[in-house]
Backbone as a printed PyTorch tensor [residue, N CA C, xyz], in Angstrom:
tensor([[[ -15.2770,  -26.6920,  -99.2600],
         [ -15.6830,  -26.8130, -100.6470],
         [ -17.1260,  -27.3460, -100.6600]],

        [[ -17.9930,  -26.7180, -101.4660],
         [ -19.3860,  -27.1880, -101.5130],
         [ -19.5240,  -28.4110, -102.4110]],

        [[ -20.6720,  -29.0400, -102.3360],
         [ -20.8590,  -30.2940, -103.0740],
         [ -20.7640,  -30.1000, -104.5840]],

        [[ -21.1240,  -28.9090, -105.0950],
         [ -20.9990,  -28.6600, -106.5260],
         [ -19.5340,  -28.6910, -106.9520]],

        [[ -18.6870,  -28.0280, -106.1980],
         [ -17.2630,  -27.9980, -106.5210],
         [ -16.6440,  -29.3940, -106.3780]],

        [[ -17.0490,  -30.0970, -105.3440],
         [ -16.5080,  -31.4380, -105.1170],
         [ -16.9010,  -32.3640, -106.2620]],

        [[ -18.1510,  -32.2900, -106.6950],
         [ -18.6360,  -33.1940, -107.7440],
         [ -18.2800,  -32.7290, -109.1520]],

        [[ -17.5980,  -31.6040, -109.2680],
         [ -17.1470,  -31.1460, -110.5850],
         [ -16.0540,  -32.0610, -111.1250]],

        [[ -15.3900,  -32.7680, -110.2400],
         [ -14.3090,  -33.6560, -110.6510],
         [ -14.8600,  -35.0340, -111.0170]],

        [[ -14.5370,  -35.5360, -112.2130],
         [ -15.0990,  -36.8300, -112.6380],
         [ -14.6560,  -38.0120, -111.7780]],

        [[ -13.4570,  -37.9610, -111.2230],
         [ -12.9970,  -39.0590, -110.3650],
         [ -13.8370,  -39.0960, -109.0910]],

        [[ -14.0550,  -37.9260, -108.4880],
         [ -14.8670,  -37.8920, -107.2710],
         [ -16.3160,  -38.2770, -107.5540]],

        [[ -16.8440,  -37.8560, -108.7160],
         [ -18.2130,  -38.2710, -109.0720],
         [ -18.2910,  -39.7880, -109.1720]],

        [[ -17.2830,  -40.4040, -109.7680],
         [ -17.2740,  -41.8650, -109.9060],
         [ -17.2080,  -42.5370, -108.5350]],

        [[ -16.4080,  -41.9760, -107.6420],
         [ -16.3160,  -42.5340, -106.2960],
         [ -17.6700,  -42.4680, -105.5930]],

        [[ -18.3490,  -41.3420, -105.7130],
         [ -19.6730,  -41.2000, -105.1060],
         [ -20.6460,  -42.1810, -105.7470]],

        [[ -20.5370,  -42.3540, -107.0520],
         [ -21.4020,  -43.3170, -107.7480],
         [ -21.1860,  -44.7250, -107.2010]],

        [[ -19.9360,  -45.1030, -107.0260],
         [ -19.6330,  -46.4280, -106.4700],
         [ -20.2100,  -46.5760, -105.0660]],

        [[ -20.0640,  -45.5370, -104.2680],
         [ -20.5410,  -45.6010, -102.8840],
         [ -22.0500,  -45.4880, -102.7790]],

        [[ -22.6950,  -45.0010, -103.8230],
         [ -24.1620,  -44.9410, -103.7940],
         [ -24.7590,  -46.3460, -103.8900]],

        [[ -23.9940,  -47.2860, -104.4140],
         [ -24.4400,  -48.6670, -104.5320],
         [ -24.2590,  -49.4270, -103.2230]],

        [[ -23.1060,  -49.1980, -102.5650],
         [ -22.8170,  -49.8500, -101.2940],
         [ -21.5480,  -49.2610, -100.6970]],

        [[ -21.4140,  -49.4010,  -99.3870],
         [ -20.1650,  -48.9590,  -98.7630],
         [ -19.0430,  -49.8390,  -99.2810]],

        [[ -17.8190,  -49.2970,  -99.2630],
         [ -16.7080,  -50.0510,  -99.8480],
         [ -15.3850,  -49.6420,  -99.2000]],

        [[ -14.4510,  -50.5940,  -99.1640],
         [ -13.1250,  -50.2600,  -98.6560],
         [ -12.3730,  -49.3890,  -99.6680]],

        [[ -11.4400,  -48.6090,  -99.1590],
         [ -10.6570,  -47.7190, -100.0100],
         [  -9.9860,  -48.4750, -101.1540]],

        [[  -9.5130,  -49.6730, -100.8750],
         [  -8.8230,  -50.4530, -101.9120],
         [  -9.7130,  -50.7800, -103.1000]],

        [[ -10.9740,  -51.1140, -102.8380],
         [ -11.9040,  -51.4330, -103.9290],
         [ -12.2310,  -50.1820, -104.7450]],

        [[ -12.4630,  -49.0780, -104.0480],
         [ -12.7360,  -47.8160, -104.7390],
         [ -11.5260,  -47.4400, -105.5860]],

        [[ -10.3520,  -47.5370, -104.9840],
         [  -9.1140,  -47.2050, -105.6850],
         [  -8.8880,  -48.0510, -106.9170]],

        [[  -9.1270,  -49.3400, -106.7990],
         [  -8.9170,  -50.2340, -107.9440],
         [  -9.7710,  -49.8170, -109.1320]],

        [[ -11.0260,  -49.4540, -108.8620],
         [ -11.9290,  -49.0620, -109.9470],
         [ -11.4690,  -47.7640, -110.5980]],

        [[ -11.2280,  -46.7360, -109.7920],
         [ -10.8820,  -45.4400, -110.3840],
         [  -9.4820,  -45.4290, -110.9840]],

        [[  -8.5660,  -46.1980, -110.4300],
         [  -7.2350,  -46.2780, -111.0400],
         [  -7.3320,  -46.9100, -112.4220]],

        [[  -8.1430,  -47.9500, -112.5510],
         [  -8.3100,  -48.6160, -113.8500],
         [  -9.0420,  -47.7160, -114.8470]],

        [[ -10.0700,  -47.0180, -114.3850],
         [ -10.8810,  -46.2080, -115.2960],
         [ -10.2280,  -44.8820, -115.6740]],

        [[  -9.4650,  -44.2840, -114.7490],
         [  -8.9280,  -42.9490, -114.9880],
         [  -7.4150,  -42.9130, -115.1390]],

        [[  -6.7610,  -44.0420, -114.9140],
         [  -5.3170,  -44.0940, -115.0690],
         [  -4.5630,  -43.2500, -114.0480]],

        [[  -5.1200,  -43.1330, -112.8400],
         [  -4.4440,  -42.3730, -111.7920],
         [  -3.7960,  -43.3240, -110.8110]],

        [[  -2.8880,  -42.8190, -109.9960],
         [  -2.1920,  -43.6420, -109.0220],
         [  -2.8560,  -43.6040, -107.6530]],

        [[  -2.3300,  -44.4370, -106.7550],
         [  -2.8830,  -44.5440, -105.4140],
         [  -2.8220,  -43.2270, -104.6500]],

        [[  -1.7410,  -42.4320, -104.7560],
         [  -1.7340,  -41.1430, -104.0430],
         [  -2.8690,  -40.2120, -104.4870]],

        [[  -3.1960,  -40.2140, -105.7750],
         [  -4.3060,  -39.3860, -106.2770],
         [  -5.6380,  -39.8950, -105.7440]],

        [[  -5.7930,  -41.2090, -105.6470],
         [  -7.0110,  -41.7950, -105.0870],
         [  -7.1710,  -41.3460, -103.6390]],

        [[  -6.1100,  -41.4440, -102.8610],
         [  -6.1490,  -41.0210, -101.4640],
         [  -6.5100,  -39.5510, -101.3390]],

        [[  -5.9420,  -38.7370, -102.2110],
         [  -6.2450,  -37.3040, -102.1980],
         [  -7.7230,  -37.0520, -102.4880]],

        [[  -8.2690,  -37.7440, -103.4770],
         [  -9.6780,  -37.5410, -103.8400],
         [ -10.6050,  -38.0160, -102.7200]],

        [[ -10.2750,  -39.1140, -102.0750],
         [ -11.0710,  -39.5870, -100.9410],
         [ -11.0010,  -38.5900,  -99.7830]],

        [[  -9.8290,  -37.9910,  -99.5780],
         [  -9.6800,  -36.9800,  -98.5270],
         [ -10.5660,  -35.7740,  -98.8160]],

        [[ -10.6140,  -35.3270, -100.0720],
         [ -11.4710,  -34.1950, -100.4530],
         [ -12.9300,  -34.5280, -100.1520]],

        [[ -13.3510,  -35.7290, -100.4870],
         [ -14.7310,  -36.1480, -100.2090],
         [ -15.0160,  -36.1940,  -98.7030]],

        [[ -14.0420,  -36.6580,  -97.9130],
         [ -14.2110,  -36.6870,  -96.4530],
         [ -14.2870,  -35.2720,  -95.8920]],

        [[ -13.3760,  -34.4080,  -96.3200],
         [ -13.3490,  -33.0340,  -95.7960],
         [ -14.6060,  -32.2590,  -96.1730]],

        [[ -15.1940,  -32.5830,  -97.3140],
         [ -16.4460,  -31.9420,  -97.7310],
         [ -17.6480,  -32.5840,  -97.0380]],

        [[ -17.3820,  -33.6070,  -96.2390],
         [ -18.4070,  -34.3460,  -95.4930],
         [ -19.4540,  -34.9880,  -96.4000]],

        [[ -18.9970,  -35.4300,  -97.5670],
         [ -19.8590,  -36.1700,  -98.4880],
         [ -19.7490,  -37.6650,  -98.1860]],

        [[ -18.5490,  -38.0930,  -97.7770],
         [ -18.3570,  -39.4810,  -97.3630],
         [ -17.7450,  -39.4990,  -95.9710]],

        [[ -17.9200,  -40.6250,  -95.3170],
         [ -17.2550,  -40.8490,  -94.0390],
         [ -16.4650,  -42.1480,  -94.1640]],

        [[ -15.4720,  -42.2870,  -93.3050],
         [ -14.6470,  -43.4910,  -93.3230],
         [ -14.5680,  -44.0450,  -91.9080]],

        [[ -14.6190,  -45.3510,  -91.8400],
         [ -14.5320,  -46.0360,  -90.5480],
         [ -13.4730,  -47.1210,  -90.6590]],

        [[ -12.5860,  -47.1510,  -89.6970],
         [ -11.5580,  -48.2050,  -89.6910],
         [ -12.1790,  -49.5240,  -89.2550]],

        [[ -11.9220,  -50.5370,  -90.0560],
         [ -12.3130,  -51.9030,  -89.6930],
         [ -11.0830,  -52.7730,  -89.9270]],

        [[ -10.3980,  -53.0560,  -88.8570],
         [  -9.1430,  -53.8000,  -88.9820],
         [  -8.1260,  -52.9400,  -89.7110]],

        [[  -7.5830,  -53.4700,  -90.7930],
         [  -6.5750,  -52.7220,  -91.5590],
         [  -7.1920,  -51.9190,  -92.7060]],

        [[  -8.4980,  -51.9550,  -92.8230],
         [  -9.1690,  -51.2540,  -93.9250],
         [  -9.9250,  -50.0270,  -93.4390]],

        [[ -10.0890,  -49.0990,  -94.3590],
         [ -10.9970,  -47.9690,  -94.1490],
         [ -12.2100,  -48.2250,  -95.0180]],

        [[ -13.3680,  -48.2650,  -94.4020],
         [ -14.6140,  -48.4960,  -95.1230],
         [ -15.2870,  -47.1460,  -95.3290]],

        [[ -15.5720,  -46.8350,  -96.5880],
         [ -16.1900,  -45.5570,  -96.9520],
         [ -17.6710,  -45.7390,  -97.2130]],

        [[ -18.4260,  -44.6980,  -96.8610],
         [ -19.8650,  -44.6820,  -97.1460],
         [ -20.2780,  -43.2350,  -97.3490]],

        [[ -21.3780,  -43.0410,  -98.0500],
         [ -21.9160,  -41.6970,  -98.2460],
         [ -22.5810,  -41.2420,  -96.9560]],

        [[ -22.3600,  -39.9950,  -96.5880],
         [ -23.0000,  -39.4180,  -95.4010],
         [ -24.4500,  -39.1020,  -95.7580]],

        [[ -25.4080,  -39.6350,  -94.9970],
         [ -26.8190,  -39.3570,  -95.2990],
         [ -27.0880,  -37.8450,  -95.3170]],

        [[ -27.7550,  -37.3940,  -96.3640],
         [ -28.1080,  -35.9810,  -96.4930],
         [ -27.0070,  -35.0910,  -97.0370]],

        [[ -25.8280,  -35.6550,  -97.2760],
         [ -24.6900,  -34.8430,  -97.7120],
         [ -24.9110,  -34.1630,  -99.0530]],

        [[ -25.7210,  -34.7580,  -99.8990],
         [ -25.9380,  -34.2030, -101.2340],
         [ -27.3200,  -33.5840, -101.3920]],

        [[ -27.9730,  -33.2790, -100.2770],
         [ -29.3170,  -32.7010, -100.3450],
         [ -29.3440,  -31.3670, -101.0810]],

        [[ -28.3360,  -30.5050, -100.8680],
         [ -28.3140,  -29.2130, -101.5610],
         [ -28.1750,  -29.4100, -103.0640]],

        [[ -27.3500,  -30.3680, -103.4390],
         [ -27.1540,  -30.6690, -104.8610],
         [ -28.4370,  -31.2380, -105.4680]],

        [[ -29.0700,  -32.1670, -104.7560],
         [ -30.3060,  -32.7830, -105.2480],
         [ -31.4200,  -31.7530, -105.3800]],

        [[ -31.5080,  -30.8240, -104.4370],
         [ -32.5380,  -29.7810, -104.5010],
         [ -32.3170,  -28.8790, -105.7050]],

        [[ -31.0650,  -28.5480, -105.9760],
         [ -30.7470,  -27.7030, -107.1310],
         [ -31.1150,  -28.4170, -108.4360]],

        [[ -30.7390,  -29.6780, -108.5430],
         [ -31.0590,  -30.4550, -109.7490],
         [ -32.5690,  -30.5750, -109.9170]],

        [[ -33.2800,  -30.8180, -108.8260],
         [ -34.7350,  -30.9380, -108.8820],
         [ -35.3690,  -29.6350, -109.3450]],

        [[ -34.8980,  -28.5320, -108.8050],
         [ -35.4490,  -27.2140, -109.1740],
         [ -35.2920,  -26.9460, -110.6680]],

        [[ -34.0920,  -27.1480, -111.1800],
         [ -33.8610,  -26.8780, -112.5950],
         [ -34.4110,  -27.9710, -113.4900]],

        [[ -34.5410,  -29.1640, -112.9600],
         [ -35.1880,  -30.2350, -113.7180],
         [ -36.6450,  -29.9080, -113.9910]],

        [[ -37.3340,  -29.3660, -112.9710],
         [ -38.7330,  -28.9540, -113.1540],
         [ -38.8360,  -27.8160, -114.1580]],

        [[ -37.8950,  -26.8750, -114.0990],
         [ -37.8980,  -25.7500, -115.0320],
         [ -37.7880,  -26.2580, -116.4740]],

        [[ -36.8350,  -27.1560, -116.7110],
         [ -36.6640,  -27.6890, -118.0630],
         [ -37.8590,  -28.5250, -118.4840]],

        [[ -38.4180,  -29.2670, -117.5420],
         [ -39.5890,  -30.0800, -117.8520],
         [ -40.7350,  -29.1950, -118.3210]],

        [[ -40.9630,  -28.0730, -117.6240],
         [ -42.0320,  -27.1380, -118.0130],
         [ -41.7630,  -26.5590, -119.3990]],

        [[ -40.5190,  -26.2040, -119.6450],
         [ -40.1750,  -25.6180, -120.9520],
         [ -40.3180,  -26.6410, -122.0760]],

        [[ -39.9200,  -27.8570, -121.8180],
         [ -40.0530,  -28.8940, -122.8410],
         [ -41.5190,  -29.2360, -123.0910]],

        [[ -42.3440,  -29.2230, -122.0310],
         [ -43.7850,  -29.4410, -122.2090],
         [ -44.3860,  -28.3390, -123.0660]],

        [[ -43.9810,  -27.0820, -122.8280],
         [ -44.4830,  -25.9510, -123.6180],
         [ -44.0470,  -26.0800, -125.0720]],

        [[ -42.8130,  -26.4900, -125.2980],
         [ -42.3260,  -26.6930, -126.6670],
         [ -43.1130,  -27.7970, -127.3530]],

        [[ -43.3640,  -28.8700, -126.6500],
         [ -44.1400,  -29.9740, -127.2180],
         [ -45.5390,  -29.5010, -127.6190]],

        [[ -46.1570,  -28.6710, -126.7750],
         [ -47.4880,  -28.1220, -127.0810],
         [ -47.4340,  -27.2690, -128.3370]],

        [[ -46.4300,  -26.4070, -128.4270],
         [ -46.2930,  -25.5340, -129.6080],
         [ -46.0360,  -26.3550, -130.8680]],

        [[ -45.2300,  -27.3760, -130.7600],
         [ -44.9660,  -28.2280, -131.9250],
         [ -46.2290,  -28.9610, -132.3480]],

        [[ -47.0140,  -29.4140, -131.3910],
         [ -48.2680,  -30.1000, -131.7070],
         [ -49.2390,  -29.1430, -132.3900]],

        [[ -49.3000,  -27.9190, -131.9170],
         [ -50.1650,  -26.9150, -132.5500],
         [ -49.7370,  -26.6630, -133.9850]],

        [[ -48.4380,  -26.5650, -134.1940],
         [ -47.9130,  -26.3040, -135.5390],
         [ -48.2060,  -27.4390, -136.4990]],

        [[ -48.0850,  -28.6720, -136.0260],
         [ -48.3050,  -29.8040, -136.9140],
         [ -49.7880,  -30.0520, -137.1780]],

        [[ -50.6530,  -29.5060, -136.3220],
         [ -52.0850,  -29.6980, -136.5540],
         [ -52.7200,  -28.4760, -137.2180]],

        [[ -51.8680,  -27.5770, -137.7140],
         [ -52.3970,  -26.4050, -138.4050],
         [ -52.9400,  -25.3580, -137.4630]],

        [[ -52.4310,  -25.3180, -136.2570],
         [ -52.8650,  -24.3600, -135.2330],
         [ -52.6250,  -22.9300, -135.6670]],

        [[ -51.8070,  -22.2330, -134.9280],
         [ -51.5430,  -20.8230, -135.1960],
         [ -50.6920,  -20.6370, -136.4390]],

        [[ -51.0220,  -19.6290, -137.1940],
         [ -50.1700,  -19.1930, -138.3110],
         [ -50.0460,  -20.2140, -139.4110]],

        [[ -49.2880,  -19.8280, -140.4010],
         [ -49.0300,  -20.7120, -141.5190],
         [ -47.6280,  -20.4650, -142.0110]],

        [[ -46.9960,  -21.4990, -142.5150],
         [ -45.6520,  -21.3610, -143.0340],
         [ -45.6500,  -20.6460, -144.3730]],

        [[ -46.8020,  -20.5560, -145.0560],
         [ -46.8550,  -19.9350, -146.3710],
         [ -47.1330,  -18.4340, -146.2160]],

        [[ -46.4060,  -17.5890, -146.9670],
         [ -46.5790,  -16.1580, -146.8460],
         [ -47.9890,  -15.6860, -147.2130]],

        [[ -48.6880,  -16.4190, -148.0730],
         [ -50.0390,  -16.0010, -148.4810],
         [ -51.1070,  -16.5170, -147.5310]],

        [[ -50.6790,  -17.0520, -146.3550],
         [ -51.6420,  -17.5260, -145.3590],
         [ -52.2760,  -18.8540, -145.7390]],

        [[ -51.7060,  -19.5750, -146.6830],
         [ -52.2150,  -20.8770, -147.0690],
         [ -53.2800,  -20.8110, -148.1370]],

        [[ -53.4550,  -19.6480, -148.7790],
         [ -54.4760,  -19.5150, -149.8240],
         [ -53.9540,  -19.8570, -151.1780]]])
């Protein structure tokens, strides 16, 4: 499953958001998403497994806990896509702003059918 499909799920997005702040044990991640989404522990485990299999997060055993962290570079394809379309929208919004400024300063055309006479 690619990162777009994995991040389409709000629970998995929240887990990634939590892990973007710091690595965390499964129990801490589970407590947050169970409280916020009303899901049970088996669903939390399933969502963490999906993230591991997609290689977005990794888990390391430390004693009786599994510590999760984001895999460096795992979301590079997603970030590149967002950056590409972010620039596209930025250019379009800049062009719209220019056109609106022209309109408000009496630039091209006139709203009156008689040309403002």
